[in-house]
C-alpha positions as a LaTeX table, in Angstrom:
\begin{tabular}{lrrr}
\hline
Residue & $x$ (\AA) & $y$ (\AA) & $z$ (\AA) \\
\hline
Met1 & 23.36 & 2.42 & $-48.26$ \\
Ile2 & 27.05 & 3.29 & $-47.86$ \\
Asn3 & 29.34 & 0.52 & $-46.71$ \\
Leu4 & 31.85 & 2.29 & $-44.44$ \\
Ala5 & 33.94 & $-0.87$ & $-44.12$ \\
Lys6 & 34.86 & $-0.74$ & $-47.84$ \\
Asp7 & 34.67 & 2.96 & $-48.67$ \\
Thr8 & 36.86 & 5.02 & $-46.34$ \\
Thr9 & 37.08 & 8.25 & $-48.29$ \\
Pro10 & 36.41 & 11.44 & $-46.29$ \\
Gly11 & 33.21 & 12.13 & $-48.23$ \\
Ala12 & 31.88 & 8.62 & $-47.67$ \\
Leu13 & 32.68 & 8.77 & $-43.97$ \\
Ser14 & 30.91 & 12.10 & $-43.51$ \\
Arg15 & 27.86 & 10.90 & $-45.42$ \\
Gly16 & 27.76 & 7.69 & $-43.38$ \\
Leu17 & 28.02 & 9.53 & $-40.07$ \\
Ala18 & 25.28 & 11.94 & $-41.13$ \\
Leu19 & 23.06 & 9.00 & $-42.04$ \\
Val20 & 23.68 & 7.31 & $-38.69$ \\
Trp21 & 22.93 & 10.58 & $-36.85$ \\
Arg22 & 19.65 & 11.08 & $-38.73$ \\
Arg23 & 18.51 & 7.56 & $-37.87$ \\
Thr24 & 19.46 & 7.64 & $-34.21$ \\
Arg25 & 18.70 & 11.26 & $-33.28$ \\
Pro26 & 14.89 & 11.04 & $-32.94$ \\
Arg27 & 15.14 & 7.90 & $-30.89$ \\
Ser28 & 17.79 & 9.41 & $-28.63$ \\
Ile29 & 15.86 & 12.64 & $-28.12$ \\
Gly30 & 12.66 & 10.72 & $-27.41$ \\
Ser31 & 14.45 & 8.49 & $-24.95$ \\
Ala32 & 15.99 & 11.52 & $-23.25$ \\
Ile33 & 12.58 & 13.18 & $-22.91$ \\
Val34 & 11.02 & 10.02 & $-21.46$ \\
Thr35 & 13.92 & 9.64 & $-19.03$ \\
Ala36 & 13.63 & 13.28 & $-17.97$ \\
Leu37 & 9.87 & 12.92 & $-17.39$ \\
Leu38 & 10.40 & 9.76 & $-15.36$ \\
Leu39 & 13.07 & 11.45 & $-13.26$ \\
Leu40 & 10.80 & 14.44 & $-12.71$ \\
Gly41 & 7.91 & 12.19 & $-11.71$ \\
Gly42 & 10.16 & 10.20 & $-9.40$ \\
Trp43 & 11.43 & 13.36 & $-7.74$ \\
Ile44 & 7.88 & 14.64 & $-7.24$ \\
Met45 & 7.02 & 11.36 & $-5.51$ \\
Val46 & 10.17 & 11.21 & $-3.38$ \\
Phe47 & 10.45 & 14.89 & $-2.40$ \\
Pro48 & 7.72 & 14.84 & 0.32 \\
Phe49 & 9.59 & 12.03 & 2.07 \\
Val50 & 12.90 & 13.87 & 1.75 \\
Trp51 & 11.26 & 16.99 & 3.17 \\
Met52 & 9.71 & 14.96 & 6.01 \\
Ile53 & 13.04 & 13.43 & 7.03 \\
Ser54 & 14.82 & 16.77 & 6.69 \\
Ser55 & 12.19 & 18.52 & 8.82 \\
Ser56 & 12.43 & 15.83 & 11.49 \\
Leu57 & 16.05 & 16.91 & 12.05 \\
Lys58 & 15.23 & 20.61 & 12.51 \\
Pro59 & 13.78 & 22.75 & 15.30 \\
Thr60 & 10.23 & 23.98 & 14.81 \\
Asp61 & 11.17 & 27.55 & 13.87 \\
Glu62 & 13.39 & 26.28 & 11.03 \\
Val63 & 10.86 & 23.91 & 9.43 \\
Phe64 & 9.01 & 26.69 & 7.62 \\
Asp65 & 11.97 & 29.01 & 7.24 \\
Ala66 & 11.84 & 31.14 & 4.07 \\
Asp67 & 15.36 & 29.96 & 3.18 \\
Phe68 & 14.55 & 26.27 & 2.73 \\
Ser69 & 17.44 & 23.87 & 3.00 \\
Ile70 & 17.40 & 20.09 & 3.06 \\
Ile71 & 20.42 & 20.07 & 5.36 \\
Pro72 & 19.35 & 21.52 & 8.76 \\
Lys73 & 21.11 & 24.64 & 9.98 \\
Thr74 & 20.53 & 23.59 & 13.58 \\
Phe75 & 20.59 & 19.81 & 14.03 \\
Val76 & 18.14 & 18.58 & 16.68 \\
Gly77 & 17.45 & 15.15 & 15.20 \\
Phe78 & 18.60 & 13.22 & 18.26 \\
Ser79 & 16.38 & 15.31 & 20.50 \\
Asn80 & 13.32 & 14.95 & 18.26 \\
Tyr81 & 13.64 & 11.19 & 17.81 \\
Tyr82 & 14.52 & 10.60 & 21.46 \\
Ser83 & 11.40 & 12.50 & 22.49 \\
Val84 & 9.25 & 10.47 & 20.10 \\
Leu85 & 10.63 & 7.04 & 20.99 \\
Phe86 & 11.43 & 7.30 & 24.69 \\
Glu87 & 9.56 & 10.18 & 26.32 \\
Gln88 & 6.25 & 8.44 & 25.60 \\
Pro89 & 5.24 & 4.79 & 25.03 \\
Tyr90 & 5.64 & 5.02 & 21.26 \\
Leu91 & 6.71 & 1.40 & 21.00 \\
Val92 & 3.34 & 0.53 & 22.53 \\
Phe93 & 1.63 & 2.67 & 19.89 \\
Leu94 & 3.56 & 0.88 & 17.14 \\
Ala95 & 2.62 & $-2.48$ & 18.65 \\
Asn96 & $-1.05$ & $-1.43$ & 18.73 \\
Ser97 & $-0.90$ & $-0.51$ & 15.06 \\
Met98 & 0.75 & $-3.84$ & 14.24 \\
Ile99 & $-1.87$ & $-5.81$ & 16.18 \\
Val100 & $-4.71$ & $-3.97$ & 14.48 \\
Cys101 & $-3.25$ & $-4.31$ & 10.96 \\
Leu102 & $-2.38$ & $-8.00$ & 11.30 \\
Gly103 & $-5.73$ & $-8.79$ & 12.94 \\
Ile104 & $-7.65$ & $-7.08$ & 10.17 \\
Leu105 & $-5.55$ & $-8.74$ & 7.46 \\
Ser106 & $-5.97$ & $-12.22$ & 8.96 \\
Val107 & $-9.77$ & $-12.01$ & 9.10 \\
Gln108 & $-9.94$ & $-10.41$ & 5.64 \\
Leu109 & $-8.01$ & $-13.31$ & 4.13 \\
Leu110 & $-10.09$ & $-15.90$ & 5.99 \\
Thr111 & $-13.31$ & $-14.41$ & 4.65 \\
Ala112 & $-12.26$ & $-13.13$ & 1.21 \\
Ile113 & $-10.48$ & $-16.21$ & $-0.18$ \\
Pro114 & $-13.41$ & $-18.67$ & 0.21 \\
Ala115 & $-15.88$ & $-16.04$ & $-1.02$ \\
Ala116 & $-13.73$ & $-15.24$ & $-4.05$ \\
Tyr117 & $-13.30$ & $-18.93$ & $-4.85$ \\
Ala118 & $-17.06$ & $-19.46$ & $-4.73$ \\
Leu119 & $-17.68$ & $-16.52$ & $-7.07$ \\
Ala120 & $-14.95$ & $-17.59$ & $-9.47$ \\
Lys121 & $-15.35$ & $-21.38$ & $-9.67$ \\
Leu122 & $-18.70$ & $-22.49$ & $-8.24$ \\
Lys123 & $-21.87$ & $-22.39$ & $-10.32$ \\
Phe124 & $-24.95$ & $-21.33$ & $-8.37$ \\
Arg125 & $-28.05$ & $-19.25$ & $-8.96$ \\
Gly126 & $-27.56$ & $-15.54$ & $-8.34$ \\
Ser127 & $-23.77$ & $-15.58$ & $-8.56$ \\
Thr128 & $-23.77$ & $-12.77$ & $-11.13$ \\
Ile129 & $-26.04$ & $-10.62$ & $-8.97$ \\
Leu130 & $-23.89$ & $-11.36$ & $-5.92$ \\
Phe131 & $-20.72$ & $-10.37$ & $-7.77$ \\
Gly132 & $-22.44$ & $-7.17$ & $-8.92$ \\
Thr133 & $-23.26$ & $-6.45$ & $-5.28$ \\
Val134 & $-19.57$ & $-6.86$ & $-4.42$ \\
Ile135 & $-18.62$ & $-4.39$ & $-7.14$ \\
Ala136 & $-21.28$ & $-1.92$ & $-5.95$ \\
Ser137 & $-20.01$ & $-2.20$ & $-2.37$ \\
Leu138 & $-16.62$ & $-0.90$ & $-3.49$ \\
Thr139 & $-18.20$ & 2.54 & $-3.87$ \\
Ile140 & $-19.42$ & 2.78 & $-0.25$ \\
Pro141 & $-16.95$ & 4.62 & 2.02 \\
Ile142 & $-16.65$ & 3.86 & 5.72 \\
Asn143 & $-17.97$ & 7.32 & 6.54 \\
Val144 & $-21.44$ & 6.20 & 5.47 \\
Thr145 & $-21.56$ & 3.28 & 7.90 \\
Ser146 & $-19.47$ & 4.75 & 10.73 \\
Ile147 & $-22.39$ & 6.07 & 12.80 \\
Pro148 & $-24.44$ & 2.84 & 12.97 \\
Ile149 & $-21.28$ & 0.80 & 13.61 \\
Tyr150 & $-20.23$ & 3.19 & 16.38 \\
Val151 & $-23.67$ & 3.03 & 18.02 \\
Gly152 & $-23.60$ & $-0.77$ & 17.87 \\
Leu153 & $-20.14$ & $-0.89$ & 19.46 \\
Val154 & $-21.32$ & 1.43 & 22.24 \\
Lys155 & $-24.34$ & $-0.77$ & 22.98 \\
Val156 & $-22.22$ & $-3.93$ & 23.32 \\
Gly157 & $-19.50$ & $-2.13$ & 25.30 \\
Leu158 & $-16.63$ & $-2.64$ & 22.87 \\
Leu159 & $-15.34$ & 0.91 & 22.60 \\
Asp160 & $-11.63$ & 1.42 & 23.29 \\
Thr161 & $-10.75$ & $-2.18$ & 22.37 \\
Tyr162 & $-8.80$ & $-3.80$ & 19.56 \\
Val163 & $-12.03$ & $-5.37$ & 18.30 \\
Ala164 & $-13.61$ & $-1.93$ & 17.92 \\
Met165 & $-10.67$ & $-0.75$ & 15.82 \\
Met166 & $-10.76$ & $-3.83$ & 13.60 \\
Phe167 & $-14.46$ & $-4.69$ & 13.32 \\
Pro168 & $-15.53$ & $-2.41$ & 10.39 \\
Phe169 & $-12.77$ & $-3.82$ & 8.17 \\
Phe170 & $-13.16$ & $-7.57$ & 8.73 \\
Ile171 & $-14.95$ & $-7.95$ & 5.38 \\
Ser172 & $-13.05$ & $-6.48$ & 2.42 \\
Val173 & $-15.00$ & $-6.37$ & $-0.84$ \\
Phe174 & $-11.84$ & $-5.22$ & $-2.58$ \\
Ala175 & $-10.11$ & $-8.42$ & $-1.45$ \\
Ile176 & $-13.01$ & $-10.51$ & $-2.72$ \\
Phe177 & $-12.85$ & $-8.75$ & $-6.09$ \\
Leu178 & $-9.06$ & $-9.03$ & $-6.35$ \\
Phe179 & $-8.93$ & $-12.74$ & $-5.47$ \\
Arg180 & $-11.92$ & $-13.53$ & $-7.67$ \\
Gln181 & $-10.08$ & $-12.08$ & $-10.67$ \\
Phe182 & $-7.02$ & $-14.13$ & $-9.80$ \\
Phe183 & $-8.96$ & $-17.38$ & $-9.28$ \\
Lys184 & $-10.74$ & $-16.97$ & $-12.63$ \\
Ser185 & $-7.44$ & $-17.71$ & $-14.39$ \\
Tyr186 & $-6.86$ & $-20.94$ & $-12.46$ \\
Pro187 & $-7.40$ & $-23.96$ & $-14.79$ \\
Asp188 & $-10.79$ & $-25.61$ & $-14.32$ \\
Ser189 & $-9.33$ & $-28.94$ & $-15.47$ \\
Ile190 & $-7.11$ & $-29.15$ & $-12.37$ \\
Ile191 & $-10.07$ & $-28.44$ & $-10.09$ \\
Gln192 & $-12.21$ & $-31.06$ & $-11.86$ \\
Ala193 & $-9.41$ & $-33.63$ & $-11.56$ \\
Ala194 & $-9.11$ & $-32.87$ & $-7.84$ \\
Arg195 & $-12.85$ & $-33.38$ & $-7.38$ \\
Ile196 & $-12.65$ & $-36.73$ & $-9.19$ \\
Asp197 & $-9.83$ & $-37.73$ & $-6.82$ \\
Gly198 & $-12.13$ & $-37.03$ & $-3.88$ \\
Phe199 & $-10.95$ & $-33.56$ & $-2.82$ \\
Ser200 & $-13.53$ & $-31.48$ & $-0.99$ \\
Glu201 & $-13.94$ & $-27.82$ & $-1.90$ \\
Ile202 & $-12.09$ & $-26.82$ & 1.27 \\
Glu203 & $-9.18$ & $-29.11$ & 0.38 \\
Ile204 & $-9.10$ & $-27.66$ & $-3.14$ \\
Val205 & $-8.84$ & $-24.15$ & $-1.70$ \\
Leu206 & $-6.21$ & $-25.04$ & 0.90 \\
Arg207 & $-4.05$ & $-27.45$ & $-1.12$ \\
Leu208 & $-4.38$ & $-26.13$ & $-4.68$ \\
Ile209 & $-5.73$ & $-22.59$ & $-4.86$ \\
Leu210 & $-4.03$ & $-21.05$ & $-1.85$ \\
Pro211 & $-0.40$ & $-21.96$ & $-2.74$ \\
Ser212 & $-0.87$ & $-20.51$ & $-6.22$ \\
Ala213 & $-2.41$ & $-17.31$ & $-4.82$ \\
Ile214 & 0.68 & $-16.18$ & $-2.87$ \\
Pro215 & 1.38 & $-13.24$ & $-5.26$ \\
Ala216 & $-2.22$ & $-12.02$ & $-5.00$ \\
Ile217 & $-2.16$ & $-12.41$ & $-1.21$ \\
Ala218 & 1.09 & $-10.45$ & $-1.02$ \\
Ala219 & $-0.33$ & $-7.68$ & $-3.21$ \\
Phe220 & $-3.49$ & $-7.38$ & $-1.14$ \\
Ser221 & $-1.52$ & $-7.58$ & 2.12 \\
Val222 & 0.48 & $-4.51$ & 1.14 \\
Phe223 & $-2.71$ & $-2.62$ & 0.25 \\
Ser224 & $-4.43$ & $-3.62$ & 3.50 \\
Phe225 & $-1.40$ & $-3.03$ & 5.73 \\
Val226 & $-0.72$ & 0.45 & 4.36 \\
Ala227 & $-4.39$ & 1.50 & 4.42 \\
His228 & $-5.01$ & 0.51 & 8.03 \\
Trp229 & $-1.60$ & 1.55 & 9.31 \\
Asn230 & $-2.31$ & 5.06 & 8.00 \\
Asp231 & $-5.91$ & 5.13 & 9.21 \\
Leu232 & $-6.63$ & 8.04 & 11.53 \\
Tyr233 & $-10.38$ & 8.47 & 11.07 \\
Trp234 & $-11.67$ & 5.34 & 12.79 \\
Pro235 & $-9.16$ & 5.12 & 15.72 \\
Leu236 & $-9.90$ & 8.78 & 16.44 \\
Ile237 & $-13.55$ & 7.82 & 16.96 \\
Val238 & $-13.31$ & 4.61 & 18.99 \\
Val239 & $-10.05$ & 4.98 & 20.97 \\
Gln240 & $-10.45$ & 6.67 & 24.35 \\
Ser241 & $-7.29$ & 5.74 & 26.31 \\
Gln242 & $-3.62$ & 6.23 & 25.60 \\
Asp243 & $-2.69$ & 2.56 & 25.93 \\
Lys244 & $-4.89$ & 1.72 & 22.93 \\
Met245 & $-3.68$ & 4.54 & 20.68 \\
Thr246 & $-2.21$ & 3.62 & 17.31 \\
Ala247 & 1.01 & 5.16 & 16.02 \\
Thr248 & $-0.83$ & 7.41 & 13.57 \\
Leu249 & $-3.21$ & 8.64 & 16.25 \\
Ala250 & $-0.28$ & 9.30 & 18.62 \\
Met251 & 1.11 & 11.88 & 16.17 \\
Met252 & $-1.69$ & 14.24 & 17.20 \\
Gln253 & $-0.11$ & 14.61 & 20.65 \\
Tyr254 & 2.35 & 17.13 & 19.19 \\
Arg255 & $-0.47$ & 19.29 & 17.86 \\
Ala256 & $-1.47$ & 22.25 & 19.99 \\
Pro257 & $-3.98$ & 25.02 & 19.20 \\
Phe258 & $-1.32$ & 27.70 & 18.73 \\
Asp259 & 2.04 & 25.96 & 19.10 \\
Thr260 & 2.66 & 22.76 & 17.16 \\
Asp261 & 6.04 & 21.07 & 17.54 \\
Tyr262 & 6.63 & 20.37 & 13.86 \\
Gly263 & 10.11 & 18.91 & 14.32 \\
Arg264 & 8.82 & 16.16 & 16.60 \\
Thr265 & 5.69 & 15.76 & 14.45 \\
Phe266 & 7.82 & 15.00 & 11.39 \\
Ala267 & 10.05 & 12.71 & 13.47 \\
Ser268 & 6.91 & 10.84 & 14.53 \\
Ala269 & 5.74 & 10.68 & 10.91 \\
Thr270 & 9.11 & 9.23 & 9.87 \\
Val271 & 8.89 & 6.55 & 12.56 \\
Val272 & 5.34 & 5.70 & 11.46 \\
Thr273 & 6.32 & 5.53 & 7.78 \\
Ala274 & 9.36 & 3.27 & 8.25 \\
Pro275 & 7.45 & $-0.01$ & 8.89 \\
Met276 & 5.37 & 0.49 & 5.74 \\
Val277 & 8.49 & 1.03 & 3.62 \\
Ile278 & 10.10 & $-2.08$ & 5.14 \\
Ala279 & 6.95 & $-4.14$ & 4.52 \\
Phe280 & 6.84 & $-3.07$ & 0.88 \\
Leu281 & 10.54 & $-3.78$ & 0.32 \\
Ile282 & 10.08 & $-7.28$ & 1.74 \\
Ala283 & 7.02 & $-8.08$ & $-0.38$ \\
Arg284 & 7.77 & $-5.97$ & $-3.47$ \\
Arg285 & 8.43 & $-8.88$ & $-5.85$ \\
His286 & 5.27 & $-10.73$ & $-4.85$ \\
Phe287 & 3.39 & $-7.42$ & $-4.88$ \\
Ile288 & 4.36 & $-6.58$ & $-8.46$ \\
Arg289 & 3.71 & $-10.13$ & $-9.60$ \\
Gly290 & 0.33 & $-10.16$ & $-7.88$ \\
Ile291 & $-0.73$ & $-6.89$ & $-9.49$ \\
Thr292 & 0.24 & $-8.09$ & $-12.96$ \\
Met293 & $-1.52$ & $-11.46$ & $-12.48$ \\
Thr294 & $-4.82$ & $-10.07$ & $-11.21$ \\
Gly295 & $-5.97$ & $-8.21$ & $-14.31$ \\
Val296 & $-9.65$ & $-7.78$ & $-14.95$ \\
Lys297 & $-11.01$ & $-10.92$ & $-16.57$ \\
Gly298 & $-14.55$ & $-11.90$ & $-17.36$ \\
\hline
\end{tabular}
């Protein structure tokens, strides 16, 4: 190896620089390729949102113009957003979506956390079979059970209510699975010590398990909130009046058989998307931590 600090002749310097270049070039090229791929992937993910916001500022005839431009040629953003927010009760639609999402999330947490704790830490006959049933239930989509649930809601007269919009999602097998994986890593010695001190199982869950599960709860909350905020299928079936419409369902008001107002549709989509982005930004640290701490364990 050439010591450039001692040998400063032109030949030694050139050989030293060539050696440094040979050692650093592959790493630099590889890093540049990885960075370029990440930037490309990031742009592919972000571009639909950029296009949505751009289209929300344009008139309908310019949205699908052959000469695409992110900057609108004719700016009608104020008109589009004013129509969405003030020419109809869109704040009511947003409130309906919030009520439905928070109601579903609350019941899911109340049912999933005790069930997950029982599967993770309590020893009882059939626990393995029960956990296998939970895993199998992850493969069943709501479309399979929508007809019997709808018929049942009709018979008890609950259509066009908040309960009808929330009922099929009160039990989340994904939440049970996620929390079970998280609780499996909780030290059994602490739980045994709490039992010796006279803690009941409910006290163990509320005073020990629950405070440590905040990252997992935050991660699941983001999943649940986004899934049910975006849900169009079930509200389209059970909602019959405008005052119970969710924000996602309200977007269909701009759709006509032969003349869809795309500018206002994209403005509505932007308004609907904003709360989800805000929710993720608020909970992003807990979300990432929860995902990394809920790996699949035996």
